[in-house]
Backbone as ProteinMPNN parsed JSONL, in Angstrom:
{"seq_chain_A": "MALWQLYYHLVWATKERLPLIQPGWEADLYGYMIGKADSLGCIVHAINGTENHVHLVVSIPPTLAIAEFVKKIKGSSSNYRNKVTPLGGDRFQWQAGYGVFSLGKRQLDTAIAYVENQKQHHANQQLWMALEPPFS", "coords_chain_A": {"N_chain_A": [[31.681, -5.382, -32.401], [30.236, -5.953, -29.488], [27.792, -8.083, -28.674], [24.992, -7.669, -26.088], [22.75, -7.41, -23.511], [21.712, -6.237, -20.371], [20.265, -5.693, -17.844], [19.055, -3.682, -14.541], [18.297, -2.503, -11.723], [18.315, 0.391, -9.911], [18.575, 2.251, -6.849], [18.392, 4.64, -4.929], [18.96, 6.931, -1.983], [18.154, 10.878, -1.228], [20.459, 12.733, 0.765], [20.691, 12.21, 3.892], [18.093, 11.334, 3.583], [16.336, 13.167, 3.416], [13.39, 15.649, 1.57], [14.804, 16.54, -0.841], [14.652, 16.785, -3.394], [12.576, 18.771, -5.085], [9.402, 18.928, -6.812], [9.117, 21.348, -8.639], [11.372, 20.944, -10.107], [12.004, 18.31, -10.835], [11.516, 16.729, -13.178], [13.445, 17.777, -15.027], [16.275, 17.195, -13.436], [15.748, 14.337, -14.031], [15.634, 14.36, -16.598], [18.374, 15.135, -17.258], [19.93, 13.516, -16.188], [19.205, 11.372, -17.632], [20.335, 11.985, -19.717], [23.283, 11.996, -19.269], [23.492, 9.141, -18.974], [23.016, 8.549, -21.362], [25.237, 9.787, -22.564], [27.249, 7.823, -21.345], [26.985, 5.658, -22.866], [24.819, 3.789, -21.72], [21.549, 2.737, -21.222], [18.151, 4.158, -20.479], [15.775, 3.156, -19.09], [13.684, 3.6, -17.531], [12.79, 5.789, -15.071], [12.073, 7.54, -11.951], [10.769, 8.53, -8.801], [10.771, 10.179, -5.413], [10.19, 12.74, -3.424], [12.615, 11.906, -1.95], [14.025, 9.964, -2.735], [15.491, 7.791, -5.418], [14.597, 5.847, -8.663], [16.109, 3.569, -11.025], [15.575, 2.01, -13.974], [18.14, 0.678, -16.186], [20.141, -0.161, -18.525], [23.248, -0.923, -18.79], [26.412, -1.045, -20.182], [29.019, -4.319, -20.609], [31.387, -2.835, -20.55], [31.352, -1.362, -18.913], [31.905, -0.514, -14.856], [29.271, -1.077, -12.732], [29.678, 0.593, -10.295], [30.973, 2.369, -11.235], [29.606, 3.884, -12.956], [27.095, 4.561, -11.567], [28.452, 6.503, -9.376], [29.635, 8.564, -11.668], [26.704, 8.963, -12.291], [25.329, 10.381, -9.941], [27.239, 11.993, -8.579], [27.57, 13.775, -10.977], [24.77, 14.615, -11.104], [23.972, 15.945, -8.752], [25.736, 18.275, -8.792], [24.94, 19.538, -10.734], [22.442, 19.982, -10.173], [22.637, 21.581, -8.193], [24.322, 24.253, -9.634], [22.333, 25.057, -11.132], [19.877, 25.24, -10.022], [19.939, 26.403, -7.147], [19.571, 25.321, -3.459], [19.021, 27.615, -1.538], [20.869, 28.104, 0.262], [21.064, 25.34, 1.503], [22.821, 22.712, 0.001], [22.363, 20.339, -3.124], [22.504, 16.605, -2.167], [23.148, 13.23, -2.613], [22.78, 10.543, -0.835], [25.448, 8.424, 0.716], [25.611, 5.649, -0.153], [23.818, 2.801, -2.283], [21.326, 0.742, -3.893], [21.593, -2.192, -6.34], [19.947, -4.61, -8.324], [19.656, -7.154, -9.858], [18.562, -8.026, -13.441], [16.055, -9.742, -15.088], [15.385, -10.411, -18.598], [12.705, -11.041, -19.08], [11.872, -9.813, -16.23], [11.794, -7.195, -16.527], [9.477, -5.393, -17.636], [7.823, -5.381, -15.707], [9.559, -4.102, -13.459], [9.946, -1.491, -15.195], [7.537, -0.182, -14.861], [7.083, -0.159, -12.208], [8.945, 1.333, -11.415], [7.871, 3.454, -13.055], [5.653, 4.096, -11.508], [5.896, 4.911, -9.319], [5.361, 7.335, -7.178], [2.625, 6.734, -7.156], [2.717, 4.596, -5.498], [4.076, 4.855, -3.124], [1.929, 7.01, -2.365], [-0.117, 4.588, -1.753], [0.818, 2.991, -0.563], [2.169, 0.444, -1.872], [4.598, -0.791, -1.333], [7.128, -2.772, -2.54], [9.472, -3.94, -0.506], [12.146, -4.658, -0.427], [13.374, -3.108, -2.363], [13.591, -0.378, -1.675], [14.885, 2.254, -0.516], [15.978, 2.612, 2.882], [19.488, 2.758, 1.765], [23.073, 1.273, 2.557]], "CA_chain_A": [[30.836, -4.416, -31.155], [29.6, -6.864, -28.53], [25.95, -7.761, -28.21], [25.017, -7.289, -24.532], [21.362, -7.389, -22.852], [21.923, -6.452, -19.1], [19.627, -4.942, -16.944], [19.343, -3.456, -13.535], [17.387, -1.619, -10.87], [19.38, 0.719, -9.269], [18.012, 3.16, -6.18], [19.304, 5.562, -3.884], [18.239, 8.327, -1.543], [19.002, 11.73, -0.798], [21.36, 12.959, 1.903], [19.275, 12.044, 5.353], [16.162, 11.29, 3.2], [15.759, 14.683, 3.386], [12.994, 16.035, 1.026], [15.064, 17.698, -1.584], [14.01, 16.7, -5.105], [11.412, 19.554, -6.194], [7.866, 18.913, -8.004], [9.261, 22.097, -10.046], [12.662, 20.745, -11.45], [12.259, 17.075, -10.847], [11.755, 16.277, -14.716], [14.689, 18.766, -15.428], [16.894, 16.76, -13.222], [15.449, 13.049, -14.202], [16.359, 14.723, -17.659], [19.765, 15.666, -17.007], [20.491, 12.035, -15.581], [18.957, 9.963, -18.862], [21.116, 12.564, -20.9], [24.506, 11.93, -18.775], [23.458, 7.837, -18.617], [23.426, 8.536, -22.708], [26.534, 9.807, -22.854], [28.308, 7.187, -20.701], [26.677, 4.345, -23.307], [23.997, 3.223, -20.883], [19.673, 3.098, -21.87], [17.594, 4.353, -18.908], [14.333, 2.373, -19.563], [12.799, 4.144, -16.937], [13.545, 7.0, -14.209], [11.233, 7.942, -11.329], [10.934, 8.574, -7.521], [9.789, 10.347, -4.824], [10.84, 13.494, -3.077], [13.854, 11.698, -1.276], [14.779, 8.831, -3.46], [15.208, 7.82, -7.103], [14.827, 4.488, -9.214], [16.181, 3.828, -12.534], [15.671, 0.477, -14.48], [19.071, 0.896, -16.791], [21.145, -1.299, -19.239], [25.18, -0.386, -18.435], [27.479, -1.687, -21.28], [29.73, -4.979, -19.626], [32.668, -1.846, -20.59], [31.568, 0.194, -17.201], [31.382, -0.62, -14.196], [27.709, -0.548, -12.072], [29.629, 1.757, -8.912], [31.502, 3.806, -11.656], [28.29, 4.779, -13.295], [26.102, 5.262, -10.154], [28.942, 7.318, -8.986], [29.015, 9.397, -12.24], [25.176, 9.897, -12.416], [24.92, 10.666, -8.767], [28.354, 13.326, -8.855], [27.411, 15.372, -11.83], [23.246, 15.264, -11.27], [23.99, 16.839, -7.541], [27.102, 19.145, -9.274], [24.017, 19.993, -11.929], [21.46, 20.58, -9.529], [23.514, 22.709, -7.423], [24.65, 24.9, -10.159], [21.126, 25.088, -12.019], [19.132, 25.795, -8.837], [20.648, 26.032, -5.633], [18.976, 24.821, -2.362], [18.653, 28.234, -0.789], [22.291, 27.542, 1.353], [21.492, 23.883, 1.284], [23.481, 21.626, -1.306], [21.832, 19.101, -3.108], [23.374, 15.391, -2.146], [22.738, 11.998, -2.238], [23.207, 9.681, 0.065], [26.432, 7.504, 0.132], [24.923, 4.124, -0.94], [22.583, 2.596, -3.459], [20.808, -0.533, -4.161], [21.529, -2.392, -7.597], [19.549, -5.333, -8.502], [19.66, -7.365, -11.666], [17.125, -8.458, -13.905], [16.087, -10.648, -16.534], [14.596, -9.762, -19.377], [11.256, -11.244, -18.371], [11.36, -8.818, -15.178], [12.098, -6.071, -17.222], [8.249, -4.533, -17.909], [7.104, -5.362, -14.351], [10.547, -3.367, -12.833], [9.976, -0.149, -15.529], [6.447, -0.176, -14.328], [7.273, 0.322, -10.575], [9.423, 2.665, -11.372], [7.073, 4.916, -13.502], [4.23, 4.296, -11.114], [6.699, 5.676, -7.965], [4.478, 8.028, -6.585], [1.447, 6.114, -6.472], [2.867, 3.48, -4.835], [4.324, 5.173, -2.226], [1.131, 7.324, -1.867], [-1.047, 3.661, -1.846], [1.88, 2.103, 0.362], [2.402, -0.76, -2.196], [5.886, -1.286, -2.195], [8.579, -3.915, -2.471], [10.403, -2.676, 0.355], [13.409, -4.807, -0.829], [13.897, -1.894, -3.698], [13.702, 0.877, -1.149], [15.945, 2.842, 0.353], [17.26, 3.369, 2.835], [20.461, 1.38, 1.959], [23.952, 1.946, 3.934]], "C_chain_A": [[30.292, -6.196, -30.938], [27.865, -7.117, -28.681], [25.923, -8.356, -26.33], [23.23, -7.147, -24.227], [21.838, -7.254, -20.916], [21.007, -5.012, -18.541], [19.184, -4.915, -15.124], [18.399, -2.16, -13.227], [18.295, -0.965, -9.66], [18.352, 1.73, -8.22], [19.051, 3.494, -5.178], [18.746, 6.732, -3.454], [19.019, 9.56, -1.552], [19.892, 12.08, 0.501], [20.173, 12.863, 3.041], [18.459, 11.909, 4.823], [15.67, 12.153, 3.12], [14.746, 14.82, 1.877], [13.262, 16.576, -0.04], [14.758, 17.796, -3.217], [12.186, 16.985, -5.127], [10.622, 19.053, -6.963], [8.491, 19.787, -9.392], [10.282, 21.331, -10.719], [12.897, 19.357, -11.698], [12.64, 16.33, -12.446], [13.245, 16.786, -15.353], [15.864, 17.676, -14.63], [16.729, 14.925, -13.821], [16.587, 13.52, -15.764], [17.953, 14.651, -18.078], [20.241, 14.36, -16.937], [20.596, 11.285, -16.516], [20.512, 10.791, -19.56], [23.266, 11.799, -20.265], [24.378, 10.016, -19.214], [23.996, 7.34, -20.873], [24.642, 8.795, -23.15], [27.443, 9.268, -22.33], [27.518, 5.514, -22.037], [25.627, 3.045, -23.036], [22.408, 3.75, -21.746], [19.005, 3.445, -20.586], [16.58, 3.963, -19.69], [13.192, 2.726, -18.782], [13.685, 4.916, -15.591], [12.223, 7.447, -13.59], [11.529, 7.978, -9.627], [9.869, 9.463, -6.785], [10.926, 11.598, -4.297], [12.164, 13.467, -2.399], [14.771, 10.375, -1.522], [14.419, 8.876, -5.055], [15.479, 6.475, -7.725], [15.412, 4.984, -10.302], [16.546, 2.556, -12.783], [16.888, 1.104, -16.007], [19.719, -0.221, -17.399], [23.004, -0.249, -19.186], [25.836, -1.666, -19.258], [28.718, -2.599, -19.942], [31.19, -3.882, -19.856], [32.73, -1.078, -19.495], [31.313, -0.443, -16.271], [29.979, -0.718, -13.184], [28.418, 0.77, -11.419], [30.06, 2.528, -10.148], [30.374, 4.393, -12.473], [27.613, 5.392, -12.35], [27.216, 6.808, -9.739], [29.28, 8.758, -9.964], [27.786, 9.949, -12.537], [25.261, 10.721, -10.868], [25.713, 12.282, -8.607], [27.702, 14.33, -9.62], [25.77, 15.559, -11.687], [23.468, 16.04, -10.227], [24.892, 18.214, -7.951], [25.634, 19.938, -10.083], [23.066, 20.672, -11.468], [21.936, 21.865, -8.756], [23.725, 24.375, -8.395], [23.328, 25.586, -10.911], [20.034, 25.934, -10.911], [19.362, 25.589, -7.503], [19.532, 26.574, -4.236], [18.119, 26.688, -1.318], [19.648, 27.99, 0.754], [22.207, 25.952, 1.583], [21.908, 23.287, 0.29], [22.526, 20.539, -1.255], [22.722, 17.843, -2.82], [22.661, 14.051, -1.924], [23.57, 11.76, -1.702], [24.762, 8.45, -0.701], [26.68, 6.197, -0.492], [24.119, 4.272, -1.704], [22.207, 0.988, -3.105], [20.743, -0.767, -5.711], [21.268, -3.993, -6.979], [19.615, -6.253, -10.245], [18.993, -7.934, -11.878], [16.956, -8.713, -15.193], [15.398, -9.792, -16.878], [13.022, -9.704, -19.513], [11.042, -10.189, -17.056], [11.693, -7.587, -15.788], [11.017, -4.993, -17.197], [7.932, -4.579, -16.693], [8.442, -4.006, -13.671], [9.981, -1.654, -13.71], [8.461, 0.44, -15.008], [6.579, 0.355, -12.78], [7.934, 0.969, -11.13], [8.228, 3.295, -11.655], [5.874, 4.748, -12.693], [4.881, 4.581, -9.368], [5.735, 6.039, -7.063], [3.522, 7.62, -6.197], [1.896, 5.015, -5.75], [3.131, 3.511, -3.321], [2.902, 5.356, -2.076], [-0.298, 6.16, -1.419], [-0.406, 2.609, -0.802], [2.21, 0.207, -0.026], [3.352, -0.833, -2.786], [6.872, -2.382, -1.996], [9.153, -3.078, -1.485], [12.035, -3.788, 0.08], [14.441, -3.769, -1.319], [13.967, -0.812, -3.315], [14.614, 1.359, -0.051], [15.531, 2.901, 1.982], [18.193, 2.032, 2.719], [21.921, 2.395, 2.397], [25.355, 2.296, 2.29]], "O_chain_A": [[30.079, -7.144, -31.695], [26.983, -6.263, -28.771], [26.617, -9.139, -25.681], [22.611, -6.612, -25.146], [22.258, -8.252, -20.331], [21.104, -3.809, -18.78], [19.021, -5.967, -14.505], [17.95, -1.261, -13.939], [18.833, -1.578, -8.737], [17.281, 2.032, -8.746], [20.073, 2.944, -4.766], [18.148, 7.509, -4.198], [20.227, 9.566, -1.788], [19.74, 11.201, 1.349], [19.044, 13.352, 3.001], [17.5, 12.384, 5.432], [14.495, 12.19, 2.754], [15.195, 14.157, 0.942], [12.339, 17.194, -0.57], [14.687, 18.776, -3.958], [11.179, 16.277, -5.156], [11.116, 18.628, -8.008], [8.498, 19.426, -10.568], [10.098, 21.046, -11.903], [13.736, 19.0, -12.525], [13.62, 15.662, -12.777], [13.962, 16.096, -16.077], [16.542, 17.194, -15.537], [17.797, 14.337, -13.992], [17.757, 13.203, -15.977], [18.473, 14.159, -19.08], [21.095, 14.084, -17.78], [21.569, 10.546, -16.666], [21.551, 10.181, -19.813], [24.13, 11.292, -20.981], [25.359, 9.617, -19.842], [24.718, 6.51, -21.425], [25.151, 8.131, -24.052], [28.561, 9.757, -22.494], [27.782, 4.364, -21.686], [25.505, 1.957, -23.598], [22.198, 4.684, -22.52], [19.446, 2.89, -19.579], [16.453, 4.347, -20.853], [12.034, 2.401, -19.045], [14.842, 4.69, -15.237], [11.286, 7.732, -14.336], [12.554, 7.423, -9.231], [8.689, 9.618, -7.098], [12.125, 11.577, -4.574], [12.834, 14.48, -2.2], [15.73, 9.906, -0.91], [13.604, 9.528, -5.707], [16.519, 5.906, -7.392], [15.438, 6.155, -10.68], [17.445, 1.943, -12.208], [16.411, 1.923, -16.792], [19.837, -1.254, -16.739], [23.461, 0.829, -19.567], [25.765, -2.871, -19.015], [29.165, -2.098, -18.91], [32.156, -4.26, -19.192], [33.646, -0.359, -19.095], [30.374, -1.209, -16.485], [29.925, 0.484, -12.922], [28.019, 1.884, -11.759], [29.429, 3.583, -10.204], [30.389, 5.62, -12.561], [27.514, 6.616, -12.267], [26.784, 7.958, -9.815], [29.259, 9.867, -9.43], [27.634, 11.099, -12.948], [25.229, 11.946, -10.985], [25.142, 13.37, -8.536], [27.332, 15.43, -9.21], [25.344, 16.626, -12.127], [23.181, 17.195, -10.543], [24.632, 19.231, -7.308], [25.488, 21.123, -9.781], [22.684, 21.729, -11.97], [21.473, 23.0, -8.878], [23.347, 25.447, -7.922], [23.457, 26.763, -11.248], [19.553, 27.053, -11.089], [18.959, 24.622, -6.855], [18.956, 27.645, -4.044], [17.057, 26.773, -0.702], [19.259, 27.782, 1.904], [23.243, 25.336, 1.834], [21.074, 23.359, -0.613], [22.009, 19.956, -0.302], [23.857, 17.99, -3.273], [21.726, 13.885, -1.141], [24.718, 12.206, -1.702], [25.008, 7.967, -1.806], [27.644, 5.791, -1.141], [23.593, 5.34, -2.018], [22.718, 0.265, -2.25], [20.126, 0.015, -6.435], [21.763, -4.554, -6.001], [19.606, -5.827, -11.4], [18.448, -8.602, -11.0], [17.466, -8.174, -16.175], [14.881, -8.838, -16.295], [12.3, -8.778, -19.883], [9.895, -9.758, -16.937], [11.917, -6.808, -14.862], [11.315, -3.85, -16.851], [7.621, -3.434, -16.365], [7.942, -2.902, -13.457], [9.657, -0.719, -12.978], [8.403, 1.649, -14.78], [6.022, 1.394, -12.427], [7.122, 1.638, -11.769], [7.511, 3.697, -10.739], [4.893, 5.304, -13.187], [4.173, 4.394, -8.378], [5.272, 5.249, -6.24], [3.187, 7.866, -5.038], [0.915, 4.415, -5.314], [2.724, 2.714, -2.476], [2.271, 4.357, -1.733], [-1.317, 6.61, -0.894], [-0.987, 1.631, -0.332], [2.379, -0.77, 0.703], [3.52, -0.916, -4.002], [7.244, -2.608, -0.845], [9.31, -1.858, -1.535], [13.043, -3.326, 0.616], [15.614, -3.543, -1.022], [14.323, 0.052, -4.116], [14.923, 0.851, 1.027], [14.423, 3.418, 2.121], [18.026, 0.896, 3.162], [21.985, 3.617, 2.529], [26.435, 2.845, 2.507]]}, "name": "protein", "num_of_chains": 1, "seq": "MALWQLYYHLVWATKERLPLIQPGWEADLYGYMIGKADSLGCIVHAINGTENHVHLVVSIPPTLAIAEFVKKIKGSSSNYRNKVTPLGGDRFQWQAGYGVFSLGKRQLDTAIAYVENQKQHHANQQLWMALEPPFS"}
């Protein structure tokens, strides 16, 4: 078994940054995404966001490309969301792009705290703009 310590901060938005992530099922969506990441051999250290984007701090093993991880998480979570709770004619979709930032172990706790407090950061306008969408 290989030893690896890889940490990433990922962020992406809903299609056209529409407020599609509803508070009533946000936890369910995030729970699904954590389960999918786990099935891929990844570790989600933190997940949170607002109604129009999501942040993840995750460890992805070196056997899985970051782009492949994002593709699988975004694709399966939008499919899951549309099957569980259709949005009345509108489909839940993520935007095409994403942001990824590598982290060192020393930065991990700070990144986790930033993600866990997303709603407060946005309410207080205390954002790290380099970590906020939109990404092309």
